[in-house]
C-alpha positions, 0 to 999 in steps of 0.5 A: 387883268392878266396877261397871256403869251403864246408862240408857235414857229421856228424859234425857241418858244421860252425867250419870246414868252418870258419876254412877252410876259415881262411886257404885260406886267404892268396888267397887275398879276400875283402869279406867273407860269410858262409851258413850253412843248420839245415834241416830246413831253410838257416842260411845265413852269409854275411859281407865285411872284413875278416873272423873274421868280418864274425865269428863276425857276424855270432856267433851274428846273426844266427843259428851255426847248420848244417852238411851241409854248403858252405862258401866262401871269395870273391875276388871283380870282378863284382860288389864292395866289400859289404856284398850283394855282398859276397857269398853264393848267394840264386836263386830266390826261396831261395832253391839254394845256391852257391859259385862260384870261377871265372868269368861268361863273358856272365852273363850279356846276361843271366841276361837279359834273366832271367829278362824277364822271371821274375827272380830278382836280388840283387847284382851285380854278375854274380854267382847270375846270374849264381845260377839262371840259374841253378834253370831255368834249374832245373825247365823247364827240370825238372832234378835234381840238377846234370843234371841242372848244368850241362846243365847250364855250357853248356850255360856259358863262362868263369872260374869257381870253383862252389859248389852248393846245394839244400834245397831238397835234404841236403845229397848232393853238386854239384860241377864243374870246370873249369880254377880254383882250386878244391879240394875233401877230402874223409873222413868217411862219410864224405866229405870236399870241398876247393879251395886247401888241406889245410882246411881239412888236419887235417880231411882226408889226401886222396882228389881228385881234379877235372880237367877242364870241371869235375863236381861231385856229392857228397851224403852221404852214396854214391860214388862220381859220377864224369862226364864230363860236355861237353858230360855226359861222366863218369869220374873215380876218381883219389884219391890221399894221400895228403903230407901235415901236419898241422905244415907246414900251420901253423906260428911257433912261426912267428909273420906272414907266409912271415917272417916264410917263409922267414926263411925256405928258406936254408931249402926249397932249400936244400929240393928242391935240396935233392935227386937231387943234388949229388956232392959227385958223380958229379950227378944231377938226375931229372926224367922230364929231364933225361927222355926228355934230347934230347928234351931240347938239340935238342931244338931251344929254351927254351921259359919262361913264368911266371907272377910275382914273378915266371918271375923274376926268369925266368929272372934269369934262361935266365941268367943261361940257357943262360951263362952256357948251351949256349941254347938261351932263352926267357921270356916272360910274360905269360898274353901277350905271350897268346894273341900276337900270338907267333911264337912256333914249335915242335922244342921249349921247354916252362917251364912254372912256377907257384908256385901254379900251378894254375895261369890262364895266365900261363895255358893258354899259356902252352895250346896254346904252347901244340897246335903249338907242343913244348915241355912243362916242369912245375915247380910248387910247389903244387902237383896235380896242374893243371899245374903238371897235363898239362904240359909233364914234370916237376919238383916240387920246394918242397918249403912246403906250402907259404902262404904270398901273398908276394913269397920268397921261391918261389922265391929261389927255382924256381931259383933252380930248374932252376939252377940244370936243366941249370948244367945238360944241360951243362953238357951234352952238354960238355960246363963244364970240368968235374971238373967245374961241380963238383965246381958248384955243391959243391957251390951249395949244400953250398947254403943253409948254406950261406943263413943262413947266410944272415939272421944273417942280419936280425937285420941291416936290420929292423935298415935300413927299420927304417931310410926308412919307409916313403920313397914315392918312390925307386930305385932298381939297378942291373946289370946281373944275379941281374938285375932280383932281383932288379925287385924283391926287387921293386915288394916287397916292393911294394906289401906289404908296398905300396911304390913305387919302380921300378927295373932298370938295373943299367946301364939304369940308365942315360936313364931317372931315374938318373932324380929322384934322389934326397937327398929324394930317396932311392936306393938300389944296388946290388954290389956284386964282381962278375959280373959287379962290377966295373960297378956298383961302378961307377953308385953308384959314380952317384948316390952319386953325386946326393945326393941320399941314397945309401943302397948296398947289397955287398960282404962280405968285400968290402971297396970301396962300404962301403966307398961310401953307407950310409948303407952296407948289406954282403952276402957271397961270391958265383959264379956269377950266384947263387949270386941271391939266396943269394942277394934278402933276405935282401930285403925281408927282407927289405919289410918285416920290412917297410911294418911292421912299415908303420902298413900294412898288411903283409900276406894279401895285399890289393888287391892282391891274392895268387893265380891269377887264373882269367883274 
């Protein structure tokens, strides 16, 4: 949530900040702002709306000079989205400027104390309270900005990633992190600050990521000074070479990032198993699993924690692990798991799934599980992310940057990683014969080409979308491995088209949802021939008898469902456990086209953020 961009160096800061904020739009936001210092004065521009609105306003109202600047996209928490509540915020003296991602939970008590001391506030934000607390500490203690930031942060409760500068020290920016991501790009006599590396990748491929409770003093002509916020101990920088490239974060000729990412799934799945799946040799090589194989094999159970789409991938994994590897699995919403005093032992394995690797609730669940002695394995997409650093071991999905807020390739690549793990464990436990194991590896290797075949149905899906674009409610039904796909399909439609949709196990339709079915209710049914096909056909007949509109995802060549359904979209035949990798594709395309036809912002749906880094 929110996007932070900062620059200090020898270039003009403004174009770097604006372009950086545009790159971070995928994170979700409702307002934006920029502050530039030209050596004499601060030029501040803020507005409710998009970065393009900020760009238009800034270029007509303020001077764009200055090689020191910070910018921000805000997702409202404290205070409604408006110009005043937008970041950056100034201290009462006008000398300190701050941007902030996160929530200061005890801001109200601090604010009351500062008011008693003569401070005034213009916004409703917790961030304006923080910058004035830093100013108060700086003045009362007679310390430099870096020390004032450290003292102030030891007085606040909550989460934050901040960047702050003092006009009296225009060669310096101070940054700090707890719970929200923050990266520092290191160039030649210049530094970049951002929520992730995408805003500065064309300028440098050297970056470092702050850990929780760390702060950095970034000063031109000097080495970055890293310290622990709590005890002021020195931290030595760990500078990494970025693997990201510009082409990966541009649209590449597609109208939207979401469509691009849907079409990237064959390559993303291939990249995810590349070097791990060696079907011709009958091998799966995964260092994080290989080095901890006994932890998995001796586990009493696997607990999967995740949020949103990643939670749906976890539900698919529950079927896979229990069916193939015969290991008990529980799937938990991270936001509930962390608060319900769960029973966790050192005999448990916890798998944490997150595309960004920064999801706040999932990170908190990881810390809880580690405190209880569980072995924690991470599945995420972003190299160097917080989850990749907090877990005992893990596996990257190698999906490449996912910019669209509605996850697509994250879902299929997460399932791919989890399938590889389950197959490896099944082989180690002797659940499979060698021939059956080899069949699975070969079929998984063929999935990218089968996804490509599903993508050829895009024109048909678009025609179906045109029929149902004005629906107000939709049902999604699936059984077995495809029940989570029904949940995911409904989520996609809700996220980007704002149509109310619900996913159910098909058999549960009779326990309530069937009351909703009439001639105005579209029902999307996943009815592949693998699994409980006859049962799903019976469910379809029940819908048909009540005049419901049926859109069915079926296996190629299916005739029985074709005779019953109003619309049919075919997918290639595959093993039942691998069907989610195919059946989810038409549902992604359907949501995309419906949203587009309804005039919705496909890549940046309202009220949503790509990475939920606060509670």
